[in-house]
C-alpha positions as CSV (number, residue, x, y, z in Angstrom):
1,M,97.1,116.0,113.7
2,A,93.9,116.0,111.7
3,I,95.8,115.6,108.5
4,M,97.8,112.7,109.8
5,T,94.5,111.0,110.9
6,L,93.1,111.4,107.3
7,I,96.3,109.9,105.9
8,L,96.2,107.0,108.4
9,N,92.6,106.3,107.6
10,D,93.4,106.3,103.8
11,I,96.3,103.9,104.3
12,S,94.4,101.7,106.7
13,S,91.5,101.3,104.2
14,I,93.9,99.4,101.9
15,F,94.4,96.7,104.6
16,A,90.8,96.6,105.9
17,Q,89.8,93.4,104.0
18,W,92.7,91.5,105.6
19,F,91.6,92.4,109.1
20,V,88.4,90.6,108.4
21,A,90.3,87.6,107.1
22,R,92.4,87.5,110.2
23,D,89.2,87.6,112.3
24,M,88.1,84.5,110.4
25,G,91.2,82.7,111.5
26,L,93.0,82.7,108.2
27,P,96.9,82.8,108.3
28,M,98.1,86.4,108.4
29,K,101.3,88.3,109.1
30,E,101.1,91.5,111.1
31,E,103.7,94.3,111.1
32,T,103.8,97.8,112.6
33,Y,104.6,100.7,110.3
34,V,105.6,104.2,111.1
35,I,104.0,107.0,109.1
36,A,105.5,110.5,108.8
37,L,104.4,113.4,106.7
38,T,107.3,115.4,105.2
39,R,107.7,118.6,103.3
40,E,110.5,118.3,100.7
41,R,112.1,121.4,99.4
42,Y,115.8,120.9,98.4
43,P,118.2,123.4,97.0
44,G,117.6,123.6,93.2
45,M,114.0,122.3,93.4
46,R,111.5,124.4,91.5
47,W,108.6,123.4,93.8
48,E,108.1,121.7,97.1
49,T,106.4,118.4,97.6
50,T,104.6,116.7,100.5
51,R,105.5,113.1,101.0
52,V,104.0,110.4,103.2
53,M,106.8,108.1,104.3
54,V,105.6,104.6,105.4
55,V,108.3,102.5,107.0
56,K,108.3,99.1,108.7
57,K,109.0,99.9,112.4
58,S,111.3,96.9,113.0
59,W,113.5,97.9,110.0
60,L,113.5,101.6,111.2
61,M,114.6,100.7,114.7
62,E,117.2,98.1,113.6
63,T,118.9,100.3,111.0
64,D,121.9,102.4,112.0
65,F,121.7,105.7,110.2
66,P,125.0,107.7,109.7
67,E,125.4,111.1,111.1
68,D,126.1,112.5,107.7
69,S,123.2,111.3,105.4
70,K,125.2,112.3,102.3
71,D,127.7,109.5,103.2
72,C,125.2,106.8,104.0
73,G,126.7,104.3,101.6
74,W,123.3,103.4,100.2
75,D,122.6,103.1,96.5
76,L,120.3,106.1,96.3
77,E,118.4,106.7,93.1
78,Y,119.2,110.4,93.1
79,P,121.8,112.4,95.1
80,H,119.1,114.5,96.8
81,H,117.5,111.4,98.3
82,H,120.1,111.7,101.1
83,W,117.5,114.1,102.7
84,R,115.1,111.1,103.0
85,V,117.8,109.1,104.8
86,Q,118.0,112.1,107.2
87,T,114.2,112.0,107.6
88,L,114.3,108.3,108.4
89,A,117.0,109.0,111.1
90,L,114.8,111.7,112.6
91,M,111.8,109.3,112.6
92,K,113.8,106.7,114.4
93,A,115.0,109.3,117.0
94,D,111.4,110.4,117.6
95,M,110.2,106.8,118.1
96,E,113.1,106.1,120.5
97,M,112.1,109.1,122.6
98,G,108.4,108.2,122.5
99,Q,107.4,111.3,120.5
100,E,104.1,111.6,118.9
101,Y,105.3,113.2,115.7
102,C,104.9,110.0,113.8
103,L,101.9,107.8,113.6
104,T,102.0,104.0,113.8
105,M,99.8,101.5,112.1
106,K,99.5,97.8,112.2
107,A,99.2,96.3,108.8
108,V,97.9,92.8,108.2
109,A,98.5,90.8,105.0
110,P,97.8,87.2,104.1
111,I,100.5,84.5,104.3
112,K,100.8,82.5,101.1
């Protein structure tokens, strides 16, 4: 969990200045994001990669993910990205069961 905390701290630092602006009463919008650390190693890949997925929680919970991620019907940039759809579905399942595998973070941004 220490690695996830480091990632959360790094991402949170991007939004820190806006937390102060919110405290000052400036108009802000707040959203909750789900963060998951993944290890990608697909058939045919020469190396593996670690990816941090940051997804808006409301979108994650509202999206219906197909059982077969290869047949999701989304316009994926590369065919192997269906594994990321599968990861999103697993993230949603974890959140629905109240699992602690994913971190959540509230992000604040100014309203223009």
